[in-house]
N, C-alpha and C positions, 0 to 999 in steps of 0.2 A: 836441940830437940824441943826444949820448953818454949823457945822463941817461935819455932815453927808451929807448934800446937796453938799458941796464943794467936798467931797470925791467921791460922785457919778458922779459929773460933770467931775472930773479929770479922772475917769475910762472911761467915755464915750469918752473923747477927746483922750484917748490912744488907742481906738479901731481902727482897720484898716478901711480905708474909705470904702472898699468893704463890710464890715460887716454892715455899716450904710445904704448903698444904696440898693434899691429894685433890685431884680434880673430882668434883662432885656436883650433883644437882638434887635439890630437895623438892619432892613432889607431894602435893596435897590433893587427893582425889576422893571421889565418892567410894563408899563400900562396894565391893564386887563390881568394879567398873573398868577393868582392864584384863587382858590376857597376860598374866604375870610372866609368861615366858618371853614376852617382848621386852620386858625390863632387863632380863638376863642378856638378851640379844643386843640391846643398846649398850650395855656395859662392855660386852665382848668386842663390839665394833669400835667403840670410841675410847675405851679405857676410863670413862667417866663413871664414878660410883653413884648409883641411884639410892637415895634415902626416901623410902616410900611411906607416906602417912595417909590416913583415911578420915573422912567425916561423913555424917549422915544427913545433915540439913544445911542449906545455904546459910541460915542464920547462925548456926554453930561455926561454920567455916569463917564467916566474916569476923566474928568475935576473936577467933584464934589468930587470924591474920593481923588484926588491929592490935592485939595484945602482945604479939611476938614479932616485932619488926625485924626483918632479915632472916627469919626462920625458913621461909618458903620461897622457892624460885619459880615453880609452876603450880597454879591453882585452877580448879575447874568449876567456876560458878555458872549458874543459869543466867539467861538473858537479862532478867530484871536486876539481878545482883551485879552483873557486869556494869549496867548503867549506874547503879548506886556507887560502885567503886570508882568509876570514872568521875562522877560528880564530886566525890570526896578526894579526888587527886591521889588515889591509892594504886593506880595501875601505871606501869611503864608503857611507853609507846614501843611497838614491835618494829624491829628492823627486818623488813621482808626480804632484804638481800640475803639474809641468813635462813630464809624459809622458802626456797624455790618450789617446794612441793605444795605450797598454798594454791598453786595453779590447779591442783586436782580437786579442790573443793567445789561443790555444786554452786552454780551461779546464783540460784535463787536463795542461797544462804549467805551470800556475800553482801557487803554494804548494808547491814541491817540497821533498822531504825534505832536500836539500842546502842549501836557503836558504828556510826557512819564511817565508811571506808575501812572498817576492820582495823582501825588504828591501834586498838588495844587487845583484840581478841581473835582467836582462830576457832571455828566450829569443830567440835569433837564428836558429839552425838546429838541426835535430835529425835523428836517424836511428837505424838499427839496425846491429848487427854480424851478418854471416851468411856464407853460402857462395855465391860466383859459380861456376857450373859450365857446362861445355859439354855440351849435351843430346845431341850426337852421340857423346860418349865416356862419359857417366855415366848410369846408370839413375836415374830420378826417385825410385824407392823407396829407393835407397841413400842419397840426399842429404837425407833427412828427419831424419837424426841426425848429430851431430858425429862419430860413429863412422866415417863414410865417410872421414874424413881418415886413418884407420888401416887402411882396407880394402885388402888386398894387390892387388886388381884394378887399383888406380890407383897402384901403386908408381912412384915417380919422376916423378909428374905432379901432385903436390900443392904449392901455393904457400902457405906459412905466413906469417902476419903477424908482423913483427918488432916486437912491442908487448908489454911486460911484462904489463900488466893484461889485455889482450884474450886473449893466448895462454894465460897461466896461468888466466884465467877460464874459457875454454871447456874446458880440460883438467880443471878442477875439476868441471865439469858431467859430464864423461865418467867421472870417478872415482865420482861419486854425483850423480844428477840433483837430489837434495835439497840439495846444497851451494849456498851463495851464491857469486856471483862476487866477493864481498867477504870471503871466508872468512878467519878468523884461527885456524884449527886446524892446528897444524904437521903432524900426521900426514896430513891431507888435502892440504896443500900439497906435502909430500914425495912423496905418491903421484901428484899431478898432474905434478910435475917429472919423476918417473921415467917416466911415461907418454909425455911429450914426448921424453925422451931415447931411449926405445925406438923411438918413431916415426922419429926422426932417424937413429939407428944402423942401423935396418933398411932404410934407403934409400927410405922413403916420400916424403921431402921433396925436392923439386927445388931450392928455394931459400927463404930467408927474405928478406922485403922489405916494402914498403909501397905508396907511391904508384904505382910502376911496374907493379903487378900488373894494373891495369885495361887497360893497353896490351898487356901480355903475353897476357892472355886474349883480347883482340880479335884478336891475331895468331895465336892457336891454339898458344901456347907452354906451355899447361898444361891439365889437365882440371878442376881445382878450385882455387879460391883463397879464402882468408879475407879479406874486404873489408868496408868500410863501404858502406851502402846507396847513397850518392851516387855512389861509384865504380862500383858495380854498374849503376846507371842509365845512366851514361856509356857503359859497355862494351856494354850491351844495345842501346843505340841504334845502335852501330856494327857489331854482329855479331848477327844474328838467331838464331844457334845458342846464344846464352848465356841463362841464366836465373839467378834469385836466390832463395834460401830462407833463412828463419830456422829452424834446426832445432828439433825438438819439445822438446828438453830446456830450451830457453830461451836467452836471450842478454842482451846489454847494450843498453839504450836510452840513447843519449847525447844531451846537449843542450849546445851551445855558446852562451854567454851574453855579452851586453854588460854590462860592469861598469865602475865608476869607482874607480880607486885612491884610497886615502885621501890620498895626496900630490898628487893632481891639482891643477893650477893654474888650470884653466878648467872648473870643475864645471858651471856653468850652460850653457856651450857644449856640454859633453859630454851633458847631458840633452837639449838641443835636437837633437843628432845622433842620440841613441838614439830619441827620439820620431819623428824623420824616418824612421829605419829601420823603425818600426812602422806607417808609412803603408801602406795596402794595395798601391798601385801600386808603391811602392819595394820592399816585401817580395816582390812577385811578380817584379819585374825581377831581384832578386838570386837567387831560386830558379831562374828560367829560365837565368841565367848560370852558376850553379855546380852545380845539380842535386841539392841536398839537400832534405830534407823541410821543408815550409812550416809555420811556427809561427803563421801569421796567418790567421784564419778568412775575412775578406773577400778576402784575396789568393788563397785557394784557389778562390774563385768566379771571380776574374779568370783564373786559370790554366786553368780549364775542364775539360772532360770527360777529356782526355788525362791530366791530372794526377790527377784524382779517381778514375779507373779503374785507376791504376797501383798494384799491390800492393807495389812497391818504394818508391815515393814516398809512398804513402798506405796504410800497413799496416793490417790489420784490427784490431779490438779484441782478437780472440783472440791475435794475434801480440804485441800490446802487453802483454797480461796475462801473457805468459810471459817478459817482459823485466824487467830491473831496472837502476837507476842504479848507477854506481860511486860509492863513498864514499871519502873521504880515509883513508889508512892512517897510523897514527902512525909515528914514526921507527923503532921496533923492528920492526914488521911490514913496513914498506916495505923495510927492510934484509934481512929474511928473504926476501921476494919477490924482491928484486934478486939475492941470492946464489943462490937456486935457479934463477932464470931464466938467470943467467950460466952455470950448469952445463949448461943445455940448449943454449945457443948454442955452447959450447965442445966439446960432444960430437962425436966423430968417427964417420963412417959405417963400419960393419963391412965388411970385404972378403969 
């Protein structure tokens, strides 16, 4: 008997580690960015355990990924961060033989400039940056331009987004509508920062913030807020006096993507999970839960007329044509943006 037990133990020790470990996939996603019931469905269908973790900013995410190699199998960076991770060699190439549902993705979101051929990324959600405004307090004609955020009629009622790229980007368009939101001309960046400093010092800005703005606008605590389209949709559903616009100068069109870190330990499981997210009924469930724009064509049919007729959730080709992706900035230009934006945040209101 002792010889038999020893033989069995020896056989177990010779098994590959992967054969002993339970099947799992480690997901790192934004806060409140999935219908959690689909995680349970994936586990039930595949037998793969989902370990689900959350982050709040791209910059926090990249620090975690770089500091913990092998910890994450699927991560959800925005477009400019995808580009940065590719440039640093931090993303695995995706085997699309394992993701047949990629065929469901909108053609206009495929082959993006930040990841040609989608070699490393699959779109998950997308949207625009714009202005959420109270129609009882703001004239519709005024809000067709970013300049409304500097209009003295709305002094002390403007909620500005605390986001380096978004806030500097819209100010660049105010300095010159021909500017790119990825501008690397110091004179233009200096002028954009000065414009934001003037706005703050003159008392136009009620506060800088981010996620809380949708609730503040619902509660009537501001006349105008710079927000992402998904937050706008959430607020409009709760307050019929609110509306959303992408100003005529243009804006950012952002895409959050599913990617696989180069250090991922469960790449095949990661691809199974990404393919699962691309199924129409799963994509539709996630859009219904979190309120951002749908990347999945058959899912748009499932979402029906209410989604398809929403200019917030389904912006027109004219709006899309005026928008651009953010691209990654090299360390020099990122430092310049950061320094100038810090000046904006530290500016004091004139008495």
